[in-house]
BADREN-767976 format. One line per 3 residues: number of its first residue (from 1); their letters; for each residue x, y, z of C-alpha. Coordinates in steps of 0.001 Angstrom, whole numbers. Layout:
N
NUM> a> X Y Z; ...
***
This chain:
821
1> mir> 0 0 0; 1011 3658 263; 1956 6488 2600
4> ikt> 445 9870 1755; 2797 12842 1520; 540 15667 311
7> lhi> -3171 16069 -323; -4839 18637 -2594; -8651 19068 -2579
10> eef> -10759 21347 -4789; -14533 21907 -4665; -15118 18517 -3027
13> rgi> -17891 17968 -475; -17678 20889 1989; -14137 21883 971
16> rll> -13469 24683 -1523; -9668 24508 -1546; -7334 22737 850
19> dld> -3719 21558 816; -2321 19319 3540; 1299 18277 4023
22> lag> 1309 14897 5770; 4956 14136 4988; 4178 10421 4900
25> qnf> 3789 10398 8694; 941 9929 11142; -1329 12961 10943
28> gic> -4121 14346 13125; -7076 16462 12053; -8992 18133 14861
31> gpn> -12051 20346 14891; -15638 20588 16119; -18342 18592 14374
34> gtg> -19355 20069 11055; -16019 21715 10242; -15010 19494 7330
37> ksg> -12886 16737 8896; -14856 13926 7306; -14634 15743 3989
40> vvd> -10892 15108 4060; -11539 11416 4748; -14020 11280 1865
43> aie> -11522 12998 -408; -8786 10444 348; -11176 7549 -209
46> fcl> -12433 9086 -3453; -8968 9740 -4826; -7834 6187 -4146
49> tgn> -11008 4235 -5023; -13321 6486 -7043; -16023 5982 -4445
52> vtr> -17303 7615 -1248; -18786 5170 1250; -20974 7868 2782
55> lsg> -22609 8399 -612; -22944 4812 -1697; -23104 2533 1320
58> qga> -26041 1258 3340; -28542 4027 3994; -27236 6236 1193
61> gel> -30611 6134 -526; -30649 8437 -3566; -27199 9861 -2862
64> tvk> -24566 9430 -5576; -20915 10351 -5958; -21474 12282 -9173
67> gha> -24498 14092 -7833; -23366 14927 -4310; -19559 14747 -4074
70> phv> -18992 18203 -5656; -19286 21257 -3420; -22919 22350 -3337
73> dqr> -22093 25495 -5346; -20415 23369 -8022; -22973 20587 -8235
76> dnp> -23507 21364 -11923; -19754 21418 -12579; -18431 18048 -11423
79> eka> -15263 18562 -13460; -14203 21235 -10938; -14373 18769 -8048
82> lvs> -11079 16921 -7919; -8649 15398 -5469; -4941 14829 -5964
85> lta> -2386 13298 -3667; 1267 12412 -3748; 2343 9266 -1976
88> sip> 5224 6903 -1548; 4891 3195 -2268; 7144 1508 322
91> slg> 7217 -1822 -1484; 8569 -119 -4615; 10572 2660 -3019
94> kdv> 8887 5086 -5430; 6649 8139 -5276; 3435 8511 -7246
97> tit> 837 11201 -7917; -2823 10165 -8068; -5544 12470 -9401
100> rsv> -9258 11875 -9832; -12187 14085 -10878; -15816 13646 -9863
103> kap> -16835 14079 -13495; -15190 10742 -14298; -14846 8971 -10924
106> rtv> -13816 5665 -12497; -10930 7275 -14357; -7746 7818 -12388
109> tit> -4580 9543 -13498; -1406 7982 -12113; 1980 9582 -12606
112> pas> 4274 7906 -13484; 1915 5585 -15307; 4356 2940 -16469
115> gae> 5801 201 -14344; 4507 -1300 -11095; 2817 1859 -9761
118> epa> -549 1196 -11400; -936 -2380 -10060; -91 -1088 -6573
121> ite> -2859 1522 -6771; -5267 -986 -8312; -4632 -3311 -5366
124> lqs> -5383 -446 -3000; -8768 29 -4684; -9700 -3498 -3620
127> hpe> -9141 -2540 31; -11519 403 648; -11533 -550 4348
130> fai> -8309 1442 4760; -10684 4329 5560; -13119 3557 8351
133> srr> -15398 5556 10616; -16772 4759 14054; -20165 3735 12662
136> eiv> -18406 1293 10348; -15987 -110 12906; -18810 -806 15358
139> kyi> -20402 -3108 12775; -17781 -5714 13621; -18919 -5618 17256
142> itp> -22634 -4773 17487; -24075 -6604 14503; -25984 -9832 13843
145> pnq> -23701 -12885 13446; -24740 -13444 9823; -23914 -9835 8886
148> rsk> -20643 -9937 10850; -19695 -13047 8897; -20201 -11180 5623
151> dvq> -18389 -8030 6812; -15394 -9867 8253; -15081 -12211 5290
154> tll> -15214 -9214 2954; -12425 -7548 4931; -10370 -10744 4903
157> rld> -11050 -11197 1192; -12842 -14426 2048; -16261 -13314 804
160> qie> -16016 -15860 -2016; -16335 -18541 658; -19748 -17240 1662
163> ktr> -20798 -16797 -1973; -19801 -20378 -2736; -21510 -21684 392
166> sal> -24691 -19818 -502; -24553 -21122 -4089; -24059 -24697 -2887
169> lsy> -26950 -24352 -437; -29230 -22954 -3141; -28268 -25796 -5452
172> ank> -28828 -28417 -2734; -32272 -26959 -1996; -33097 -26913 -5711
175> ckr> -32044 -30556 -5985; -34195 -31393 -2983; -37269 -29785 -4519
178> eae> -36674 -31536 -7829; -36090 -34857 -6063; -39372 -34484 -4177
181> eae> -41201 -33606 -7396; -39626 -36596 -9171; -40645 -38875 -6305
184> rar> -44225 -37611 -6519; -44255 -38326 -10268; -42884 -41817 -9596
187> gra> -45615 -42388 -7017; -48319 -41368 -9491; -46879 -43673 -12179
190> ege> -46801 -46535 -9675; -50410 -45850 -8694; -51557 -45855 -12320
193> lkt> -49764 -49162 -12965; -51405 -50707 -9894; -54800 -49516 -11119
196> alg> -54222 -51009 -14560; -53202 -54347 -13007; -55938 -54219 -10374
199> vtt> -53483 -54820 -7535; -52679 -52980 -4301; -48954 -53763 -4281
202> ldr> -46469 -54322 -7061; -45054 -57826 -6972; -42830 -59121 -9762
205> dev> -44524 -62535 -9920; -48008 -61027 -9893; -47140 -58533 -12646
208> lak> -45741 -61331 -14786; -48796 -63494 -14070; -51195 -60741 -15212
211> ane> -49152 -60095 -18341; -48742 -63798 -19226; -52487 -64343 -18805
214> kra> -53086 -61873 -21651; -50145 -63145 -23696; -51557 -66670 -23500
217> llg> -54773 -65452 -25156; -52615 -64280 -28061; -50661 -67522 -28218
220> lpa> -47475 -65827 -27124; -44834 -67424 -24909; -44851 -66547 -21250
223> lte> -42362 -64046 -19891; -40069 -65563 -17290; -38489 -62475 -15745
226> ltp> -39284 -58836 -15202; -36458 -56494 -16136; -36217 -52924 -17369
229> ats> -35904 -54356 -20898; -39040 -56492 -20592; -41594 -55946 -23363
232> fkd> -45079 -57164 -22525; -45977 -56739 -26217; -43083 -58896 -27410
235> gva> -44394 -61098 -30241; -47469 -59003 -31021; -47381 -58550 -34801
238> egd> -46235 -55035 -35628; -48219 -55042 -38844; -51434 -56152 -37204
241> eka> -53930 -53338 -37762; -55707 -54317 -34609; -52430 -53936 -32722
244> kka> -52297 -50362 -33927; -55839 -49621 -32848; -56110 -46230 -31153
247> gps> -57874 -45636 -27899; -57571 -46911 -24367; -58057 -50393 -23112
250> kev> -61653 -50736 -21966; -60533 -52787 -18973; -57877 -50255 -17885
253> ala> -60080 -47225 -18560; -62847 -48620 -16404; -60319 -49418 -13682
256> dlv> -59086 -45806 -13708; -62617 -44398 -13604; -63731 -46764 -10872
259> ala> -60678 -45862 -8796; -61497 -42152 -9102; -65148 -42662 -8203
262> kda> -64263 -44924 -5285; -61713 -42502 -3850; -64068 -39533 -4169
265> aas> -66990 -41370 -2602; -65000 -42374 459; -63505 -40166 3125
268> ppd> -59917 -38972 2572; -57379 -41678 3499; -56097 -41537 7068
271> pls> -52678 -39914 6356; -54346 -37164 4325; -57235 -36824 6781
274> qql> -54825 -36356 9682; -52873 -33650 7894; -56079 -31879 6790
277> eaa> -57258 -31820 10388; -53884 -30657 11722; -53673 -27839 9165
280> nta> -57290 -26829 9717; -56868 -26634 13489; -53680 -24579 13261
283> lka> -55139 -22222 10649; -58297 -21611 12682; -56204 -20908 15776
286> lkd> -54257 -18297 13831; -57384 -16761 12374; -59153 -16553 15732
289> dkd> -56116 -14872 17311; -55349 -11781 15264; -52318 -11049 17408
292> ala> -50999 -14541 16729; -51467 -14069 13008; -49638 -10755 13188
295> lar> -46839 -12436 15145; -46682 -15165 12537; -46108 -12536 9891
298> qhg> -43628 -10629 12090; -41596 -13549 13451; -38594 -13150 11158
301> fie> -38790 -9380 11431; -38761 -9531 15258; -35720 -11820 15218
304> tgl> -33856 -9411 12958; -34934 -6391 14979; -33753 -7976 18222
307> efv> -30303 -8563 16725; -30052 -4943 15563; -30913 -3284 18880
310> sgd> -27673 -1539 19847; -28753 1766 21377; -31637 3491 23110
313> acp> -33809 3670 20015; -35830 1447 17707; -33435 235 14987
316> lcd> -36148 681 12350; -37787 4043 13049; -35355 5618 15564
319> tpw> -38149 6142 18110; -36493 6557 21544; -36561 3342 23590
322> dae> -34520 2185 26512; -32401 -553 24946; -33066 -3084 27706
325> elr> -36801 -2385 27712; -36924 -2729 23936; -35054 -6038 24054
328> ahl> -37411 -7332 26761; -40427 -6209 24732; -39169 -7914 21581
331> kak> -38186 -11087 23446; -41688 -11344 24918; -43159 -11024 21452
334> lls> -40606 -13474 20124; -41610 -16125 22671; -45195 -15849 21440
337> aea> -43948 -15743 17884; -41947 -18925 18451; -45126 -20720 19525
340> vsa> -46782 -19416 16375; -43749 -20533 14393; -44302 -24088 15632
343> qle> -47871 -23896 14330; -46584 -22663 11002; -44205 -25609 10774
346> tir> -47153 -27955 11378; -49015 -26205 8579; -46057 -26442 6171
349> taf> -45745 -30191 6777; -49476 -30729 6299; -49572 -28627 3161
352> gvi> -46943 -30872 1578; -49180 -33948 1976; -52288 -32054 867
355> sda> -50535 -30699 -2232; -49533 -34217 -3250; -53155 -35363 -2903
358> led> -54350 -32424 -5011; -51860 -33303 -7753; -52991 -36959 -7712
361> rms> -56635 -35901 -8009; -55844 -33467 -10845; -54107 -36292 -12741
364> ava> -57065 -38659 -12261; -59599 -36018 -13366; -57518 -35157 -16450
367> kaa> -57453 -38861 -17367; -61244 -39142 -17000; -61702 -36085 -19205
370> ayg> -59412 -37649 -21830; -61365 -40912 -21764; -64610 -39013 -22303
373> aal> -63186 -36948 -25133; -61929 -40120 -26908; -65429 -41632 -27131
376> kea> -67207 -41738 -30460; -69874 -39559 -28901; -67603 -37434 -26721
379> vak> -68684 -36537 -23200; -68421 -32785 -22516; -65261 -32100 -20551
382> eaf> -66029 -28556 -19278; -67035 -29855 -15847; -63794 -31854 -15597
385> dey> -61764 -28814 -16655; -63478 -26531 -14138; -62899 -29044 -11358
388> gqa> -59260 -29474 -12380; -58820 -25703 -12331; -60427 -25519 -8897
391> lat> -57940 -28116 -7653; -55051 -26121 -9115; -56404 -22971 -7463
394> akq> -56588 -24819 -4140; -52937 -25788 -4432; -52040 -22196 -5293
397> aln> -53937 -21045 -2180; -51728 -23234 11; -48550 -21832 -1509
400> afl> -49913 -18280 -1306; -50518 -18606 2436; -46956 -19786 2990
403> ddh> -45772 -16619 1236; -48287 -14279 2905; -50002 -15385 6122
406> ali> -52733 -12816 5617; -54193 -15065 2872; -55597 -17464 5434
409> dda> -59230 -17807 4335; -58491 -19490 991; -56093 -21893 2694
412> lav> -58729 -22752 5297; -61200 -23552 2525; -58763 -26126 1145
415> tda> -58321 -27832 4513; -62093 -28201 4888; -61621 -30901 2206
418> aww> -64669 -29832 197; -62579 -30537 -2890; -62219 -34242 -2044
421> alp> -65780 -35161 -2985; -66594 -34744 -6677; -68915 -31864 -7581
424> eev> -72328 -33065 -8675; -71815 -32188 -12339; -68398 -33859 -12383
427> qtr> -69935 -36966 -10790; -72612 -36963 -13490; -70046 -36610 -16300
430> lee> -67899 -39341 -14718; -70837 -41727 -14632; -71586 -40880 -18268
433> vqt> -68036 -41743 -19256; -68142 -44969 -17241; -71479 -45944 -18771
436> aig> -70345 -45106 -22296; -67129 -47072 -21997; -68897 -49923 -20262
439> aqp> -71524 -50011 -23025; -68938 -50351 -25737; -68948 -53812 -27293
442> dss> -66367 -55975 -25717; -63409 -56525 -27873; -62521 -60043 -28711
445> aad> -60406 -61682 -26065; -57409 -61247 -28358; -58091 -57531 -28964
448> aar> -58642 -56904 -25264; -55372 -58656 -24516; -53548 -56501 -27089
451> efl> -55062 -53303 -25619; -54223 -54381 -22088; -50635 -55233 -22950
454> avl> -50221 -51885 -24765; -51446 -49917 -21719; -49425 -52109 -19396
457> qdr> -46312 -51495 -21487; -46926 -47757 -21537; -47435 -47478 -17768
460> yer> -44558 -49858 -16994; -42177 -47839 -19132; -43403 -44612 -17516
463> lls> -42822 -46096 -14060; -39352 -47202 -15101; -38580 -43784 -16522
466> dsk> -39993 -41908 -13523; -38254 -44294 -11112; -34975 -43759 -12908
469> tak> -35475 -40003 -12786; -36472 -40100 -9104; -33450 -42250 -8263
472> aqk> -31133 -39930 -10192; -32663 -36838 -8586; -32411 -38383 -5148
475> arh> -28762 -39277 -5767; -28108 -35799 -7131; -29687 -34242 -4053
478> aka> -27687 -36522 -1764; -24484 -35599 -3606; -25317 -31880 -3601
481> qkv> -26099 -32031 110; -22907 -33966 773; -20846 -31440 -1184
484> hdh> -22519 -28583 704; -21947 -30250 4076; -18342 -31116 3218
487> ynd> -17680 -27585 2007; -19181 -26219 5218; -16996 -28509 7332
490> vsn> -13798 -27726 5443; -14440 -23987 5098; -15373 -23751 8769
493> kvl> -12134 -25459 9747; -10169 -23069 7535; -12086 -20089 8880
496> eti> -11663 -21291 12442; -7887 -21392 11944; -7963 -17867 10565
499> yda> -10366 -16617 13217; -8331 -18214 16001; -5260 -16318 14798
502> vat> -7254 -13095 14514; -8841 -13671 17942; -5394 -14117 19487
505> eft> -4180 -10847 17955; -7393 -9130 18982; -7026 -10370 22570
508> dfy> -3435 -9166 22766; -4337 -5742 21370; -7317 -5319 23672
511> kai> -5314 -6347 26751; -2671 -3809 25739; -5193 -962 26021
514> ndd> -7042 -2437 29014; -4441 -3715 31460; -7148 -3973 34114
517> egk> -8550 -6972 32210; -5521 -9249 32370; -7547 -12437 31877
520> ftg> -9522 -11043 28962; -10109 -13342 25988; -11992 -12892 22753
523> elk> -13635 -15679 20756; -14561 -15753 17086; -16602 -18833 16223
526> aep> -17435 -19678 12620; -20722 -21353 11769; -22439 -21736 8394
529> akl> -23275 -18176 7300; -22558 -16858 10810; -19666 -15510 12846
532> sfn> -20260 -15356 16574; -18137 -12958 18615; -17956 -13252 22392
535> vdf> -15629 -11606 24878; -14703 -12203 28487; -16221 -10007 31182
538> fgr> -13958 -10000 34235; -13818 -13789 34432; -17610 -14146 34654
541> gtf> -17885 -15847 31285; -17901 -14847 27636; -20726 -12781 26210
544> ppg> -21500 -10660 23131; -19709 -7290 23506; -22976 -5411 23860
547> ayh> -24066 -7486 26846; -22022 -5838 29598; -19219 -3740 28158
550> seg> -19578 14 27883; -19727 1867 24594; -16152 2995 25120
553> hqd> -14978 -582 25578; -16991 -1647 22535; -15264 1027 20463
556> gmg> -11924 -211 21762; -12881 -3751 20777; -13942 -2579 17338
559> lcl> -10585 -898 16819; -8634 -3921 18074; -10609 -6361 15924
562> yla> -10194 -4102 12884; -6435 -3889 13441; -6151 -7649 13938
565> lmk> -8114 -8283 10751; -6067 -5793 8748; -2806 -7230 10066
568> htl> -3907 -10723 9107; -5153 -9590 5697; -2351 -7290 4595
571> gdk> 619 -8086 6798; 3510 -5838 5764; 1261 -4131 3223
574> ftf> -756 -2501 6001; 1036 820 5599; -1908 3201 5578
577> avl> -5183 3683 7469; -7669 6509 8010; -9521 6395 11343
580> ddv> -12400 8872 11246; -13397 9675 14846; -12885 5979 15625
583> lms> -11143 6692 18925; -13600 9297 20129; -15547 7275 22684
586> vdt> -12643 5154 23923; -12511 5604 27689; -10283 8540 28618
589> ghr> -8352 6287 30976; -7221 4179 28034; -6329 6840 25484
592> rev> -2640 6729 26218; -2608 2946 25807; -4441 3224 22466
595> crl> -1797 5663 21224; 971 3327 22332; -726 354 20695
598> lkt> -871 2104 17330; 2657 3404 17663; 4379 239 18884
601> qfp> 2411 -2491 17108; 2100 -686 13780; 5279 1371 13411
604> ntq> 5189 1056 9623; 1562 2130 9235; 652 5731 8517
607> fil> -2459 6622 10506; -4563 9630 9606; -6821 10301 12577
610> tth> -9692 12751 12920; -11209 13883 16213; -13292 16729 17517
613> drv> -11582 16541 20911; -8490 18749 21300; -7464 16734 24367
616> wlq> -7389 13593 22235; -5163 15387 19767; -2801 16386 22552
619> ymk> -2708 12803 23804; -1652 11714 20327; 1083 14323 20310
622> teg> 2266 13694 23848; 2583 9975 23239; 4409 10606 19974
625> lig> 1720 8960 17859; 1478 12030 15608; 3970 14751 14902
628> rsq> 1901 16860 12525; -1715 17941 12651; -4259 20375 11295
631> lfg> -6902 22266 13271; -10299 23109 11751; -11821 25978 13683
634> gws> -15094 26403 11830; -16790 26116 8470; -18874 28151 6082
637> vel> -20572 27081 2875; -18849 29884 959; -15275 29277 2162
640> gpr> -15219 25738 3537; -13164 24859 6652; -11486 27635 8608
643> iwd> -8086 26216 9380; -4846 27035 11084; -1679 25032 11476
646> dqd> -1464 23188 14772; 2250 23738 15231; 4415 22726 18145
649> iwt> 3117 24494 21251; 6438 26183 21898; 6429 27548 18345
652> eiq> 2906 28874 18883; 3947 30560 22133; 7031 32005 20500
655> lel> 4948 33444 17664; 2765 35259 20191; 5841 36545 22022
658> drn> 7286 37802 18733; 4027 39715 18261; 4489 41002 21820
661> dia> 1144 39456 22768; 2140 38396 26292; -1467 37715 27312
664> kaa> -2009 35226 24464; 1367 33598 25078; 559 33314 28801
667> wll> -2825 31781 28037; -1244 29210 25706; 1436 28314 28240
670> rry> -1052 28007 31089; -3417 25792 29083; -593 23586 27876
673> ley> 904 23202 31336; -2495 22301 32784; -2963 19728 30067
676> ist> 530 18248 30354; 281 18202 34142; -2846 16053 33782
679> vla> -928 13616 31592; 2041 13515 33978; -182 13160 37035
682> dnl> -1692 10085 35406; 1672 8729 34210; 3408 9139 37565
685> ras> 394 8451 39803; 755 11815 41504; -1344 12422 44628
688> vef> -3685 15210 43536; -6253 16490 46015; -9655 15238 44901
691> rgd> -12199 17761 43614; -15819 16782 43187; -16279 19082 40212
694> ahy> -13187 17566 38531; -11905 21066 37730; -8202 20997 38480
697> dlg> -6065 24053 37822; -2314 24271 37523; -1864 24885 41251
700> dll> -3693 21612 41945; -1705 19566 39457; 1847 20714 38877
703> ppv> 3305 20642 42425; 2187 17015 43083; 3556 16037 39683
706> lnq> 6970 17560 40340; 7073 16087 43838; 6279 12668 42412
709> wrs> 8924 13056 39680; 11583 13699 42286; 10261 10897 44457
712> rlg> 10335 8363 41616; 13874 9345 40699; 14852 8985 44349
715> kgi> 13316 5538 44539; 15130 4577 41343; 18417 5673 42975
718> kaa> 17703 3478 46020; 16826 496 43817; 20007 897 41755
721> akw> 22074 1027 44956; 20401 -2095 46336; 21046 -4009 43114
724> ghd> 24621 -2759 42837; 24034 -817 39615; 26493 1950 40391
727> ktk> 26522 3548 36935; 22726 3715 36857; 22769 5186 40373
730> eel> 25129 7951 39301; 23069 8746 36203; 19873 8989 38233
733> eek> 21515 11151 40886; 22640 13527 38152; 19146 13516 36682
736> lat> 17601 14244 40085; 19994 17160 40636; 19015 18537 37226
739> ava> 15346 18156 38096; 15772 20080 41343; 17568 22886 39531
742> lik> 14995 23127 36736; 12076 23076 39137; 13688 25867 41092
745> atd> 14253 27821 37870; 10529 27725 37132; 9793 28800 40707
748> aer> 6958 26305 40436; 6886 25351 44107; 5511 28773 45099
751> wti> 2287 28138 43176; 632 26118 45905; 255 29358 47870
754> nps> 201 31826 44975; -3330 33254 44687; -2764 33852 40957
757> vhf> -2442 30157 40160; -3738 30736 36632; -858 33165 36015
760> new> -3149 35999 35037; -378 38308 36314; 1975 36930 33646
763> qnf> 372 39236 31118; 1977 42107 33026; 5470 40723 32341
766> tka> 7747 42153 29707; 8612 40015 26705; 12075 39305 28096
769> efq> 10668 38377 31500; 8114 36027 30068; 10631 34552 27625
772> avv> 12615 33389 30660; 9486 31740 32089; 8797 29931 28807
775> daf> 12399 28759 28461; 12412 27452 32018; 9264 25380 31560
778> kal> 10397 24065 28193; 13689 22959 29703; 11871 21273 32590
781> ldh> 9523 19320 30326; 12325 18386 27929; 14199 17065 30956
784> irc> 11267 14800 31847; 10492 13740 28260; 12343 10868 26511
787> pnp> 15360 12303 24656; 14945 9877 21729; 13430 12018 18910
790> kcg> 11653 8977 17514; 9891 8505 20847; 9628 11804 22712
793> tfp> 6991 10469 25101; 6696 11226 28790; 7645 8324 31081
796> ylt> 4988 6328 32907; 4793 3735 35649; 4163 49 35066
799> prk> 2054 -1810 35875; -878 557 35757; -2185 -628 39131
802> gsa> -547 -2050 42215; 3068 -1581 43254; 5060 353 40664
805> edl> 7928 -1686 39271; 9327 450 36454; 9397 4028 35227
808> rcs> 9747 3877 31460; 8942 5529 28152; 7541 3818 25075
811> cqt> 10941 3072 23522; 12537 2235 26912; 15293 4801 26517
814> inv> 13998 5785 29945; 13803 2568 31946; 14178 3057 35697
817> nlk> 13829 16 37943; 11828 807 41122; 11832 -2648 42705
820> lk> 13975 -3021 45801; 15531 -6313 46866
***
């Protein structure tokens, strides 16, 4: 990936014209909300990818890059909205300039354009997650497991796994449906063959006996075995006109018609009757309970809604709700909905049996209509057709209810089984067909045998064909299901290996910023289409992050999981990341640790960080995470962000002194000293008198800090003497003497009793007098700070709680042992 050196923005989002010099280093952008910080983030993303997540992601609606990326006053001139940046490509050791215009967002200009620069930028386009905001980073933490699986796999470039799994599942389900349909067709063919033979079960010997009885009438040899190649008509003269006679066998036709009349006259068979009753009871229960029916329709929606509750508002309409009350409300509804869901499952099972019966009846009615139409004096088939259509409509009603539970009345009508008995006109037409066929002169025994064998052959071959198809479809479904299951098992094992590695990194990162949770563990568990994420809560068990951890801890987890994922995905290529207000809600007590984590664990990654909290920015500077920054002080639609350079504080103070503005210089010094005293008080565990309003001024903070600094150095001297580290002892004694002299030079000890603890009287000093004050404080703080320019952090005690063992800086140039023998 890259490291950005400079950024140039014109007429893009809320920015009219802006140039930033990042120098390829970590960079901070600070300003109140609405001052244009996120516009810089959008500009970087646009320049590198041609897209803006805020204008194209979930919830973007009608927003588009072309329509809404240009400044509002240039919305009709997208060619004027452009972003250009210069960057280094560490892997190539080369610099590159990238330019993109909103008019042609998919077209990027790369200079130089030849060589390996273009592939490097193209690769970067496939990793848009280099720029991430708090709302996006939280999705890895507070999100349903199925969505987390998609998001994490996308980040890890493993989304093809989920796409393949989904495709295999769809194919397996398709095979299952086709196998069930093929089995139903096989069942109908078997039933028709049984009817033709006049038997209740198919037995090889009985089938052969029936066939040989007819073959004997034709003087044909008996068949000795029944195989797929068996021809019941074998030996019947092909040229015999009577053998070619059209029309059904009288014997078989009457058997079909009698079977239909018999079935319709009787009650539905027990298996069908039981399912009709079960479906009818469940449907009536739903209809009588309107709330239950509503819950049936809402069940899936409630489940989804419950997963998405993450704050004190409805996740759908944003109506204010206490999160716990909303969860309890939805869970109560879900319990009722689960009972309704059980009823729905009963209905689905019953509908499968009923649908099969409807298909069987439609087939029988169609056959009766065909027999009637084949008669010399055809029997009108309109009644058969209307009844067949009514049966088809009944089946459609069942499927319609499964899609929309509001369509309950039509489904109930089907379960009343009124369709089982033949309508009066259909019964009349059926009797007419039976009578007409029965009245036909009997064929000679030989003709009847020929007709019977022809029908038998036709139905046998259809059964063979449908059985072969059903067997093949069943095998295909079994294979598809096996492939799906095997893929799930293998992919889950692969994902588990990856997730275990990521979880280990995540745990280490999170423990680094939360040393009060030494036994903390994080778990990522892969399941088909899901990724569960649970974390330890002070040894009480593992739970989803939203269960007990605060929002600040959740943000910290989101950052740690993101970093672990990026490290696993990109490795050494993780050289660049934009964190847009990601660190904002991290607990203030852990900000220093977050800065150290980014600095020590990702020394080769350029972080661009935005925040609206000036204290956060100072933390980043104090801990040496950033060296350069930009302050946004306001914004107007005409001019864009109002900015000023956030230079080194001593440079800022010196500028005010050069202008002879002692009051401004004094204000800057006082504010900085109050801030840095807060940091040092925390680092050194200084004993500051507690104030209920938490408003500590310099007189409250600085004296305890300086006392503690001297005390820690003194303890380090004692420890070095005890351990026999004479050289270290001498160095610390010299450092302590310097500290005493510098503290005296600042005259800081008088402030505990000085009524002007905010140094308002400083503004009465001359420039020379105040210059001496500034120089004294700068020397004192430089004395405390790590001398390594690559570190420059203030030392701190470890561990964070309990007996202090070491006084050290981030790079350990300062490393004072405090443990005595």
